[in-house]
C-alpha positions, 0 to 999 in steps of 0.5 A, spaced: 500 500 500 502 506 498 499 510 504 501 504 509 507 507 512 505 512 518 511 514 523 508 512 530 506 519 533 508 516 540 515 515 538 515 522 535 512 525 542 517 521 546 523 525 543 519 531 544 518 530 551 526 530 552 526 537 550 523 540 556 522 547 553 521 553 558 514 556 557 516 564 557 513 567 552 507 572 552 502 574 547 506 581 546 512 577 545 509 572 540 506 578 536 513 582 536 516 575 534 511 574 528 512 581 526 520 581 525 519 574 522 514 577 517 516 584 515 521 583 510 522 581 502 515 581 500 514 589 502 521 591 500 521 587 493 514 585 491 511 592 491 512 593 484 510 586 481 504 586 485 502 593 482 503 591 475 498 585 477 493 589 480 494 596 480 492 600 486 488 594 488 494 591 491 492 594 497 486 589 497 491 583 495 494 584 502 488 583 505 486 577 501 493 574 502 493 576 510 486 572 511 488 566 508 495 566 512 490 567 519 486 561 518 493 557 516 496 560 522 491 557 526 492 550 523 499 550 524 499 553 531 495 547 533 499 541 530 506 545 532 504 545 539 502 537 538 508 535 534 513 540 536 519 536 533 524 538 527 521 537 520 515 542 520 510 540 515 514 534 513 514 531 520 506 533 521 504 529 514 509 523 516 505 522 523 498 523 520 498 521 512 504 517 511 511 517 508 509 518 501 505 524 502 510 526 507 515 526 501 511 530 497 510 535 502 518 535 504 519 535 497 515 541 496 518 545 502 525 544 499 523 547 493 519 553 497 525 555 501 530 554 496 526 558 491 524 563 496 532 564 498 533 566 490 528 571 490 530 575 496 537 574 493 534 578 487 531 583 491 537 584 495 541 585 489 536 591 486 537 595 493 545 594 492 545 596 485 540 602 486 542 605 493 549 602 494 553 602 488 549 608 484 547 613 489 553 612 494 558 610 490 557 613 483 558 606 480 554 604 474 554 596 474 553 594 467 546 592 465 548 585 463 551 584 470 546 587 474 540 582 472 538 575 469 535 574 463 528 576 464 525 570 460 528 563 458 532 564 452 535 571 454 532 578 453 534 585 453 539 588 458 540 582 462 545 576 462 547 574 469 545 577 476 552 577 479 550 581 486 544 576 487 549 570 486 554 573 490 550 574 496 547 567 496 554 564 496 556 568 501 550 566 506 551 559 504 559 560 506 557 563 513 552 557 514 557 552 512 562 554 518 556 555 523 555 562 523 548 564 525 543 570 527 544 572 534 537 574 538 540 581 539 542 582 531 536 580 529 532 585 534 536 590 531 534 588 524 527 588 526 527 595 529 531 597 522 525 594 518 519 597 522 522 604 523 524 604 515 517 602 513 514 607 518 518 613 516 516 611 509 508 611 511 509 618 514 512 621 508 508 619 503 501 619 506 503 626 508 506 628 502 504 634 497 504 629 491 499 624 495 493 625 490 487 620 491 485 620 484 491 616 483 487 610 485 482 611 480 481 606 477 482 602 483 482 595 479 484 596 472 485 588 471 479 587 475 478 583 482 479 576 479 483 575 472 481 568 471 485 561 473 492 561 471 492 568 469 496 571 475 493 578 474 487 582 478 487 583 485 486 575 487 492 574 482 496 579 486 494 576 492 497 569 490 504 573 489 504 577 495 502 571 499 510 571 499 510 577 503 507 573 509 511 567 509 515 567 516 508 567 520 509 559 521 515 560 525 510 563 530 506 557 530 512 553 532 513 557 538 507 554 542 510 550 546 514 555 549 508 560 550 505 561 557 497 560 556 498 558 549 490 557 548 490 565 549 496 567 547 498 563 541 492 566 537 493 573 540 500 573 537 499 569 530 493 573 529 495 580 532 502 580 528 498 578 521 493 584 522 499 588 524 503 587 518 497 587 513 495 594 516 502 596 515 502 593 508 496 596 506 499 603 508 505 602 505 502 600 498 497 606 499 503 611 500 507 608 494 500 608 489 498 615 492 504 619 491 507 616 484 501 612 481 501 604 481 497 603 475 500 597 471 503 597 464 497 594 459 498 590 453 494 591 447 489 586 449 487 591 456 491 585 460 497 587 464 504 585 461 506 579 466 511 582 471 518 580 470 516 579 462 521 581 456 515 585 454 514 589 460 522 590 460 521 593 454 516 598 456 520 600 462 526 602 458 521 607 454 522 614 457 514 615 459 515 609 463 522 609 466 520 612 473 514 608 474 513 604 480 512 597 476 518 598 473 523 599 479 527 594 482 527 598 489 520 600 489 520 603 496 526 607 495 525 609 488 518 612 491 521 617 496 526 619 491 521 621 486 517 625 491 524 629 493 526 625 499 532 622 496 536 622 502 531 618 506 530 613 500 537 612 500 537 610 508 531 606 506 535 602 501 540 601 506 535 598 511 533 593 506 541 592 504 542 590 511 536 586 513 535 582 507 541 578 508 538 575 514 532 573 511 536 569 506 540 566 512 533 564 515 530 561 508 537 557 507 537 554 514 530 552 514 531 548 507 537 545 509 534 542 515 528 539 511 533 536 507 537 534 513 531 530 516 529 527 510 536 524 509 536 522 516 529 518 515 533 514 509 529 518 504 535 521 501 542 519 501 545 519 507 551 523 505 547 529 505 546 528 513 553 528 514 555 533 519 562 537 519 566 535 525 569 542 526 563 546 524 557 541 526 553 543 520 550 539 515 555 542 510 554 537 504 547 539 503 548 546 505 553 547 499 549 543 494 543 548 496 547 554 496 549 553 489 542 551 486 539 558 490 545 562 487 543 559 480 536 561 481 538 568 483 543 569 477 538 568 472 531 569 474 527 575 476 524 576 483 516 576 481 517 569 477 521 566 483 516 568 488 510 565 485 514 559 484 516 559 492 509 560 493 506 554 489 510 550 494 508 554 500 501 553 499 501 546 498 505 545 504 500 549 508 494 546 505 497 539 507 498 542 514 490 543 515 489 536 512 494 533 517 490 537 523 483 535 522 486 528 521 490 528 527 484 530 531 480 524 529 486 519 529 488 521 536 483 525 540 487 523 546 494 527 545 495 533 549 495 539 545 497 545 548 493 549 543 487 547 540 483 551 534 476 553 536 472 551 530 476 547 526 471 544 522 470 551 519 478 553 520 480 547 516 476 547 510 477 555 509 485 554 510 484 548 504 480 552 500 484 559 501 490 555 499 488 552 493 484 558 491 491 562 491 495 557 488 490 556 482 491 564 481 498 564 480 501 565 473 500 558 469 508 557 469 508 558 476 503 553 477 506 548 472 513 548 476 510 544 482 507 538 478 513 538 474 518 538 481 513 533 484 514 528 478 521 529 479 520 527 486 516 521 484 522 518 480 527 519 486 522 516 491 520 510 487 527 509 485 531 510 491 527 513 497 522 507 498 527 502 498 532 506 503 526 508 508 528 507 515 521 506 517 520 501 511 526 497 514 523 497 521 526 503 524 524 510 527 529 515 527 527 522 530 532 527 530 531 533 533 538 537 532 544 537 527 548 534 533 545 528 531 541 526 537 536 521 535 531 516 538 531 509 534 525 505 535 524 498 532 518 496 529 515 490 526 513 491 519 513 486 513 519 489 510 523 489 517 521 481 517 524 480 510 531 484 512 
């Protein structure tokens, strides 16, 4: 049977019990933690791509994406507090739906984190080239070194995004030798990001350039552009979803939260609502000052974000200063309304803060790879730990090279859409896992229980599926193609090498190799 291998939940929970984490986080601390995790690449980088898809309707797109995140976050919180071990959605699926579906989730997460790291690297490159090189150093990097080809086969202006490739490889090197973010450094970066965006909102909304007429028409591409079109407010929401990725980190803190039944939903929903309002105000400031209407094609539909056609339009004088054509949208807005110095400071804030996001994404991706390798689903050499650095150096190096290649040759909008495809699938599977676990193991201790799971669960499934279907068709097709490759690996290698299939359960909770091996009786183990 394809779905017969389910990792024993009791073995996973036995490992979790050994952690004995102290409950010290309150609602406000969780909310601040969530804000720090969420605010980052999406708002700094994807504002231009979102505006090209939806125009001023970008503000509505933030609401739609945020609403889906709220219900997904509640599902995530319950299962994270029930199964608080490494592996995220992959481990949750393994314990409820079996090895094969867990493999598909883990494989999708590998895609999500790697592509997301590439997207952030491209976003960082835009601020590095526009603010650090152009504005401060007066250096004009040749166009062919500052951007990758916009479509496969090449396009005008770009060949390789060298800065994006460089930052991806640099962060990979830091991760390999064991450098990680300290809490103090992360707190400083969060303060920089929030302060920069607050100043942006204040300056734009009170500017003499602000004109309500620039919001008309509010939905130039309509509310719903059609499945696979990637345009309209809903299509923009599917892309803007990237701006919220990170909220699941709050969910995993449920085990360390005081009174989790009260504080977890306050922390999760509070941080998401705060960020949604923040994002709407940023979008309003950008659109209201310099305009945010998309550049329309001859058929009245916006040119695809990151396309060759849009690149050609952006080289024309009448569009050169448009919001939708900027690689550093927020800094660009401030320069256009006379705040060049502040715009440069915001560019520096993004330049400083975005590498930490790349680090977190690469860290998460390599740890998913690591856990899958320790389960026997991927070759064991991938889970080798360096004797001196105590990091999974092999898988980190491989991942970093793939991320660097993606950053070097693809535009940020396309990368974000592809990353969202994997994210939405994983969140959908988490919602299914929560409902299954409620039915399969009602006796298991839950630090946090979702109120009204009968409604929240299906809403999460519907919301994630709906946004997935509103991604551009090219991004939607990447996930099934990636999955087919995963099926080949699973049936060609993983299923026969699986530790669970051979009768051994290993639960690994850290890179140092703390594991709990429990023999179980299976037909495969009796044959060995």
